[in-house]
VOPAGU-2260 file (C-alpha; in pm, 1 decimal, decimal comma):
REM VOPAGU-2260
SITE   aa  ch    i         X         Y         Z
SITE  UNK   A    0   16831,5   15937,5    3732,3
SITE  UNK   A    1   17163,9   16059,6    3624,1
SITE  UNK   A    2   17258,4   15915,9    3264,1
SITE  UNK   A    3   17563,1   15654,6    3226,9
SITE  UNK   A    4   17744,0   15492,7    2995,4
SITE  UNK   A    5   17497,7   15199,6    2973,0
SITE  UNK   A    6   17214,0   15433,6    2872,5
SITE  UNK   A    7   17006,0   15263,2    2568,9
SITE  UNK   A    8   16686,9   15310,6    2403,6
SITE  UNK   A    9   16547,5   15669,9    2245,0
SITE  UNK   A   10   16622,8   15998,3    2406,3
SITE  UNK   A   11   16350,8   16213,8    2187,1
SITE  UNK   A   12   16496,3   16591,4    2099,6
SITE  UNK   A   13   16234,6   16810,2    2192,2
SITE  UNK   A   14   16134,9   17108,4    1970,1
SITE  UNK   A   15   16015,7   17409,7    2207,5
SITE  UNK   A   16   15669,0   17524,1    2126,5
SITE  UNK   A   17   15575,5   17874,7    2059,3
SITE  UNK   A   18   15249,1   18038,1    2032,2
SITE  UNK   A   19   15223,9   18264,3    1718,7
SITE  UNK   A   20   15365,3   18572,5    1886,3
SITE  UNK   A   21   15676,7   18397,9    1975,5
SITE  UNK   A   22   15580,9   18324,0    2356,5
SITE  UNK   A   23   15643,6   17969,5    2473,8
SITE  UNK   A   24   15347,2   17745,4    2482,3
SITE  UNK   A   25   15351,1   17593,7    2786,4
SITE  UNK   A   26   15037,9   17353,5    2743,8
SITE  UNK   A   27   15182,4   17220,9    2410,0
SITE  UNK   A   28   15508,4   17174,5    2587,5
SITE  UNK   A   29   15317,1   16955,9    2872,0
SITE  UNK   A   30   15138,7   16759,3    2571,7
SITE  UNK   A   31   15451,5   16693,8    2387,0
SITE  UNK   A   32   15617,9   16544,1    2721,6
SITE  UNK   A   33   15328,6   16340,6    2775,3
SITE  UNK   A   34   15338,2   16214,3    2419,4
SITE  UNK   A   35   15700,2   16115,2    2448,0
SITE  UNK   A   36   15609,8   15923,8    2759,7
SITE  UNK   A   37   15314,7   15749,0    2579,0
SITE  UNK   A   38   15557,7   15703,0    2263,9
SITE  UNK   A   39   15762,5   15481,5    2484,4
SITE  UNK   A   40   16069,8   15691,9    2504,1
SITE  UNK   A   41   16375,0   15644,5    2732,9
SITE  UNK   A   42   16447,2   15973,9    2802,5
SITE  UNK   A   43   16391,6   16322,9    2646,6
SITE  UNK   A   44   16662,0   16590,8    2532,9
SITE  UNK   A   45   16549,4   16948,4    2569,3
SITE  UNK   A   46   16720,9   17269,7    2452,0
SITE  UNK   A   47   16908,6   17116,8    2132,4
SITE  UNK   A   48   16964,5   17292,6    1820,0
SITE  UNK   A   49   16637,6   17222,5    1706,8
SITE  UNK   A   50   16485,9   17299,3    2029,2
SITE  UNK   A   51   16594,1   17663,7    1923,9
SITE  UNK   A   52   16806,6   17693,2    2249,4
SITE  UNK   A   53   17001,5   18004,3    2068,1
SITE  UNK   A   54   16670,3   18202,8    2067,2
SITE  UNK   A   55   16572,3   18170,1    2418,9
SITE  UNK   A   56   16692,3   18419,8    2732,6
SITE  UNK   A   57   16845,7   18212,7    3038,8
SITE  UNK   A   58   16538,9   18240,7    3241,3
SITE  UNK   A   59   16311,8   18098,2    2909,8
SITE  UNK   A   60   16555,4   17798,1    2875,8
SITE  UNK   A   61   16565,5   17725,9    3269,0
SITE  UNK   A   62   16168,2   17731,6    3286,2
SITE  UNK   A   63   16136,5   17510,5    2956,0
SITE  UNK   A   64   16375,5   17232,0    3100,6
SITE  UNK   A   65   16259,0   17264,8    3465,9
SITE  UNK   A   66   15872,9   17233,6    3345,9
SITE  UNK   A   67   15973,6   16886,7    3107,5
SITE  UNK   A   68   16162,7   16795,0    3406,6
SITE  UNK   A   69   15916,8   16777,9    3667,8
SITE  UNK   A   70   15644,2   16648,2    3429,1
SITE  UNK   A   71   15835,3   16359,5    3241,7
SITE  UNK   A   72   15932,1   16109,8    3524,9
SITE  UNK   A   73   16217,9   15989,6    3256,3
SITE  UNK   A   74   16593,2   16088,6    3268,2
SITE  UNK   A   75   16594,9   16426,2    3068,6
SITE  UNK   A   76   16919,7   16561,8    2899,6
SITE  UNK   A   77   16959,5   16965,9    2848,5
SITE  UNK   A   78   17175,8   17105,4    2603,3
SITE  UNK   A   79   17389,4   17372,1    2765,1
SITE  UNK   A   80   17625,8   17473,9    2499,1
SITE  UNK   A   81   17690,8   17857,5    2488,8
SITE  UNK   A   82   17967,9   18099,7    2373,1
SITE  UNK   A   83   18134,0   18107,8    2674,5
SITE  UNK   A   84   18187,0   17876,4    3005,6
SITE  UNK   A   85   18032,7   18097,6    3260,1
SITE  UNK   A   86   17683,0   18083,1    3089,6
SITE  UNK   A   87   17750,3   17721,6    3036,5
SITE  UNK   A   88   17824,9   17640,0    3430,7
SITE  UNK   A   89   17493,4   17856,4    3496,0
SITE  UNK   A   90   17276,0   17673,6    3280,6
SITE  UNK   A   91   17411,9   17332,0    3400,6
SITE  UNK   A   92   17399,3   17421,6    3755,7
SITE  UNK   A   93   17046,8   17534,9    3736,1
SITE  UNK   A   94   16911,5   17239,4    3530,7
SITE  UNK   A   95   17075,6   16985,2    3757,5
SITE  UNK   A   96   16946,5   17139,3    4053,8
SITE  UNK   A   97   16620,8   17092,5    3901,3
SITE  UNK   A   98   16687,7   16727,5    3843,1
SITE  UNK   A   99   16820,8   16702,0    3493,0
SITE  UNK   A  100   17001,8   16387,0    3444,4
SITE  UNK   A  101   17304,5   16515,4    3223,4
SITE  UNK   A  102   17396,1   16780,4    2984,8
SITE  UNK   A  103   17485,1   16827,5    2645,3
SITE  UNK   A  104   17759,1   16989,1    2503,9
SITE  UNK   A  105   17839,3   17099,9    2151,5
SITE  UNK   A  106   18170,5   17227,6    2015,1
SITE  UNK   A  107   18210,3   17602,9    1894,6
SITE  UNK   A  108   18274,8   17620,2    1519,9
SITE  UNK   A  109   18592,3   17783,3    1579,8
SITE  UNK   A  110   18765,5   17459,4    1685,5
SITE  UNK   A  111   18981,6   17306,7    1393,5
SITE  UNK   A  112   19247,3   17074,4    1541,2
SITE  UNK   A  113   19234,2   16760,0    1733,0
SITE  UNK   A  114   19418,0   16940,2    2054,5
SITE  UNK   A  115   19146,3   17226,9    2057,0
SITE  UNK   A  116   18856,6   17003,8    2057,8
SITE  UNK   A  117   19030,9   16793,8    2314,6
SITE  UNK   A  118   19088,9   17121,2    2530,8
SITE  UNK   A  119   18766,5   17262,2    2470,3
SITE  UNK   A  120   18585,9   16967,1    2620,3
SITE  UNK   A  121   18823,9   16947,8    2917,1
SITE  UNK   A  122   18765,3   17298,7    2979,9
SITE  UNK   A  123   18420,6   17232,3    2937,0
SITE  UNK   A  124   18407,2   16939,8    3178,5
SITE  UNK   A  125   18577,0   17150,3    3446,7
SITE  UNK   A  126   18342,3   17434,3    3396,3
SITE  UNK   A  127   18014,3   17205,9    3450,1
SITE  UNK   A  128   18198,9   17027,6    3739,2
SITE  UNK   A  129   18297,7   16651,0    3801,7
SITE  UNK   A  130   17975,5   16528,9    3909,4
SITE  UNK   A  131   17748,7   16646,8    3583,3
SITE  UNK   A  132   17758,3   16367,4    3324,2
SITE  UNK   A  133   17791,1   16501,0    3000,5
SITE  UNK   A  134   17706,3   16424,5    2609,3
SITE  UNK   A  135   17948,4   16488,1    2339,1
SITE  UNK   A  136   17733,2   16630,6    2040,1
SITE  UNK   A  137   17938,6   16524,3    1726,2
SITE  UNK   A  138   17750,0   16697,5    1434,7
SITE  UNK   A  139   18014,7   16808,9    1193,2
SITE  UNK   A  140   17751,8   16925,4     915,7
SITE  UNK   A  141   17609,7   17191,3    1126,8
SITE  UNK   A  142   17917,3   17259,8    1357,2
SITE  UNK   A  143   18216,8   17229,2    1124,0
SITE  UNK   A  144   18402,9   17064,0    1405,4
SITE  UNK   A  145   18523,7   16717,3    1282,9
SITE  UNK   A  146   18588,4   16460,5    1557,3
SITE  UNK   A  147   18797,5   16181,5    1446,3
SITE  UNK   A  148   18733,0   15855,8    1662,3
SITE  UNK   A  149   19088,6   15911,2    1843,4
SITE  UNK   A  150   18973,3   16244,7    1950,0
SITE  UNK   A  151   18635,9   16103,9    2097,0
SITE  UNK   A  152   18859,7   15848,0    2288,5
SITE  UNK   A  153   19090,0   16112,3    2399,8
SITE  UNK   A  154   18801,8   16317,5    2560,4
SITE  UNK   A  155   18646,3   16006,4    2708,3
SITE  UNK   A  156   18979,5   15916,2    2870,2
SITE  UNK   A  157   19035,1   16235,5    3010,6
SITE  UNK   A  158   18683,2   16296,4    3128,9
SITE  UNK   A  159   18494,8   16057,7    3369,1
SITE  UNK   A  160   18177,1   16264,2    3334,6
SITE  UNK   A  161   18174,9   16189,0    2938,1
SITE  UNK   A  162   17956,6   15886,2    2963,1
SITE  UNK   A  163   17739,8   15936,5    2610,2
SITE  UNK   A  164   17814,3   16045,4    2216,3
SITE  UNK   A  165   17546,0   16195,6    2026,4
SITE  UNK   A  166   17635,1   16043,6    1715,5
SITE  UNK   A  167   17543,4   16274,7    1397,2
SITE  UNK   A  168   17857,8   16227,4    1180,7
SITE  UNK   A  169   17772,0   16183,1     810,3
SITE  UNK   A  170   17876,3   15910,7     675,9
SITE  UNK   A  171   17968,2   15778,0    1029,6
SITE  UNK   A  172   17855,3   15412,9    1041,4
SITE  UNK   A  173   18258,0   15351,2    1019,1
SITE  UNK   A  174   18311,0   15595,3    1340,1
SITE  UNK   A  175   18054,1   15369,4    1564,0
SITE  UNK   A  176   18270,0   15065,8    1446,9
SITE  UNK   A  177   18571,0   15218,2    1521,3
SITE  UNK   A  178   18469,2   15309,7    1860,7
SITE  UNK   A  179   18313,9   14970,0    1943,9
SITE  UNK   A  180   18651,1   14877,2    1850,6
SITE  UNK   A  181   18848,9   15071,4    2109,0
SITE  UNK   A  182   18593,4   14923,3    2366,0
SITE  UNK   A  183   18699,7   14584,9    2254,7
SITE  UNK   A  184   19068,0   14608,6    2274,7
SITE  UNK   A  185   19017,0   14771,9    2570,2
SITE  UNK   A  186   19186,8   15110,2    2446,0
SITE  UNK   A  187   18855,3   15309,7    2588,0
SITE  UNK   A  188   18613,2   15258,5    2829,2
SITE  UNK   A  189   18228,3   15206,2    2738,6
SITE  UNK   A  190   18049,8   15490,9    2599,4
SITE  UNK   A  191   17664,9   15507,7    2520,3
SITE  UNK   A  192   17635,3   15580,4    2182,1
SITE  UNK   A  193   17264,4   15752,3    2048,8
SITE  UNK   A  194   17240,1   15881,7    1727,7
SITE  UNK   A  195   17067,4   16170,6    1542,5
SITE  UNK   A  196   17010,0   16307,0    1196,2
SITE  UNK   A  197   16683,5   16269,6    1225,5
SITE  UNK   A  198   16694,5   15876,2    1246,6
SITE  UNK   A  199   16813,3   15888,1     878,9
SITE  UNK   A  200   17046,6   15579,0     930,8
SITE  UNK   A  201   16911,0   15418,0    1214,0
SITE  UNK   A  202   16870,6   15110,2    1052,8
SITE  UNK   A  203   17231,6   15067,2    1022,9
SITE  UNK   A  204   17341,6   15228,6    1304,5
SITE  UNK   A  205   17192,0   14976,7    1535,3
SITE  UNK   A  206   17340,7   14699,2    1372,2
SITE  UNK   A  207   17717,9   14890,4    1388,8
SITE  UNK   A  208   17675,1   14902,8    1756,0
SITE  UNK   A  209   17480,2   15222,6    1854,1
SITE  UNK   A  210   17260,5   15188,6    2169,1
SITE  UNK   A  211   16964,7   15366,7    2011,3
SITE  UNK   A  212   16878,3   15736,3    1883,3
SITE  UNK   A  213   16879,5   16059,2    2035,6
SITE  UNK   A  214   16697,0   16255,2    1784,3
SITE  UNK   A  215   16375,8   16434,1    1682,6
SITE  UNK   A  216   16189,7   16287,0    1412,9
SITE  UNK   A  217   15830,1   16355,9    1437,3
SITE  UNK   A  218   15728,8   15986,0    1486,4
SITE  UNK   A  219   15911,7   15904,4    1790,4
SITE  UNK   A  220   15704,7   15577,2    1868,0
SITE  UNK   A  221   15827,0   15457,4    1547,9
SITE  UNK   A  222   16215,7   15499,4    1667,4
SITE  UNK   A  223   16130,9   15337,0    1966,8
SITE  UNK   A  224   15953,5   15033,1    1780,0
SITE  UNK   A  225   16273,8   15014,2    1544,3
SITE  UNK   A  226   16527,9   15018,9    1850,6
SITE  UNK   A  227   16318,3   14758,7    2000,0
SITE  UNK   A  228   16314,8   14548,2    1688,6
SITE  UNK   A  229   16698,8   14559,2    1642,7
SITE  UNK   A  230   16762,1   14492,2    2008,3
SITE  UNK   A  231   16585,0   14139,1    1930,7
SITE  UNK   A  232   16746,9   14069,8    1623,0
SITE  UNK   A  233   16440,2   14111,5    1414,0
SITE  UNK   A  234   16657,1   14253,0    1100,8
SITE  UNK   A  235   16401,6   14231,9     843,6
SITE  UNK   A  236   16111,4   14387,6    1067,4
SITE  UNK   A  237   16324,1   14684,7    1155,7
SITE  UNK   A  238   16412,1   14785,7     808,5
SITE  UNK   A  239   16081,0   14741,2     679,2
SITE  UNK   A  240   15964,6   14970,8     942,8
SITE  UNK   A  241   16227,2   15189,9     817,6
SITE  UNK   A  242   16193,1   15172,2     489,4
SITE  UNK   A  243   15797,5   15278,3     550,5
SITE  UNK   A  244   15908,4   15616,0     708,1
SITE  UNK   A  245   16225,9   15688,0     494,6
SITE  UNK   A  246   16061,9   15950,3     252,9
SITE  UNK   A  247   15914,7   16119,3     526,8
SITE  UNK   A  248   16247,8   16090,5     709,2
SITE  UNK   A  249   16448,9   16219,2     421,1
SITE  UNK   A  250   16185,8   16505,5     368,9
SITE  UNK   A  251   16224,9   16643,5     726,0
SITE  UNK   A  252   16598,7   16624,3     724,0
SITE  UNK   A  253   16635,1   16919,4     469,7
SITE  UNK   A  254   16851,8   17180,9     588,2
SITE  UNK   A  255   16661,9   17509,7     662,1
SITE  UNK   A  256   16307,0   17363,4     696,2
SITE  UNK   A  257   16343,1   17030,5     901,0
SITE  UNK   A  258   16215,6   17197,4    1175,1
SITE  UNK   A  259   15952,6   17368,3    1016,0
SITE  UNK   A  260   15835,4   17013,0     882,1
SITE  UNK   A  261   15857,5   16830,0    1220,7
SITE  UNK   A  262   15645,5   17143,9    1373,2
SITE  UNK   A  263   15389,1   17084,3    1097,5
SITE  UNK   A  264   15340,4   16716,3    1177,1
SITE  UNK   A  265   15326,6   16752,2    1537,6
SITE  UNK   A  266   15057,3   17022,3    1478,4
SITE  UNK   A  267   14870,1   16768,5    1249,7
SITE  UNK   A  268   14907,1   16494,7    1511,5
SITE  UNK   A  269   14736,9   16739,9    1768,3
SITE  UNK   A  270   15041,9   16786,8    1992,5
SITE  UNK   A  271   15121,5   17154,7    1918,2
SITE  UNK   A  272   14873,9   17418,7    1874,4
SITE  UNK   A  273   15116,1   17592,3    1657,2
SITE  UNK   A  274   15408,3   17559,1    1395,5
SITE  UNK   A  275   15581,9   17884,2    1466,5
SITE  UNK   A  276   15934,5   17931,4    1542,2
SITE  UNK   A  277   16111,1   18214,4    1672,9
SITE  UNK   A  278   16294,0   18427,6    1409,6
SITE  UNK   A  279   16530,4   18384,3    1223,8
SITE  UNK   A  280   16323,6   18080,9    1112,6
SITE  UNK   A  281   16244,9   17854,2     789,7
SITE  UNK   A  282   15863,3   17833,6     728,4
SITE  UNK   A  283   15663,2   17595,1     472,5
SITE  UNK   A  284   15505,9   17712,3     175,8
SITE  UNK   A  285   15153,0   17628,3      77,9
SITE  UNK   A  286   15311,5   17349,1    -180,0
SITE  UNK   A  287   15528,9   17179,5     108,6
SITE  UNK   A  288   15271,4   17145,4     333,1
SITE  UNK   A  289   15118,5   16957,4      73,0
SITE  UNK   A  290   15374,5   16730,1      10,0
SITE  UNK   A  291   15417,0   16650,7     371,8
SITE  UNK   A  292   15041,7   16578,7     358,1
SITE  UNK   A  293   15127,6   16345,0      94,8
SITE  UNK   A  294   15388,7   16156,9     225,7
SITE  UNK   A  295   15185,0   16126,8     576,3
SITE  UNK   A  296   14888,8   15973,2     344,4
SITE  UNK   A  297   15079,0   15741,2     185,2
SITE  UNK   A  298   15263,9   15641,5     507,5
SITE  UNK   A  299   14950,7   15549,8     668,1
SITE  UNK   A  300   14880,8   15291,7     431,0
SITE  UNK   A  301   15168,2   15137,1     588,8
SITE  UNK   A  302   15182,4   15267,0     926,8
SITE  UNK   A  303   14843,5   15369,4    1089,8
SITE  UNK   A  304   15021,9   15633,6    1349,7
SITE  UNK   A  305   15034,9   15865,0    1044,5
SITE  UNK   A  306   14653,8   15844,2    1001,6
SITE  UNK   A  307   14542,2   16229,9    1050,5
SITE  UNK   A  308   14195,9   16365,3    1158,9
SITE  UNK   A  309   14091,5   16619,5     919,4
């Protein structure tokens, strides 16, 4: 079940559930995994930025990944980004042995030049080994690393294991078009492109050639429906669905509190027992919770999935 450059659909980015005391909540993790499967996702990604991966010890990270892999029955991608290649290799080896479908690698913020970025991924690919398919995470708004399309093309050319791009540039629609243009003119082999940013631009990203989403919006079932509508060419229906969710998408995308919003909604949906995060963490004020509740109630008038009990 390894990922390939033909991957399409929705890979849900999973938050890591915690108890109020900071311990990993395994029961909520199981419910979350089951919920993603019920939502129709193609795959699941764990230990990403919004999975609070840097706050986990190696043993905890491996336990979270292994638990999701053993339960999911769909491809699971694991974030293995680390300050050094030894730690990256150790986690990559362990999760692939546990049955992961591939790994995701984000660039460190210290990279500045094109050559540094290309060299980093060359060394990362060497560290994890040639048989491990990997995802480039391109998120300059968080990592402060800007990858031009030609840089991504060079990484793909050098590394057969590079099969997917998690596209989170903003604005990034022209980048998708440029990469698909490289494929069309034969200067780059096909690359699966799944988009992040909470799904904030997914309506047009699919039209530009993206294969789907790899993001953690709190309604993954909507993302699945949107990608399916786009694939069938039902443009107006796809945009209508997107427009209904846009106010909540926008609210969830706020820097600093986005994960808090996401966990709060998952708790309201009965999936997480707690909205807790590990420190350092943002939190929602009573006013913010009221605003999210209002957005959910307004969304429920257009999408019954937003109806909350109680």
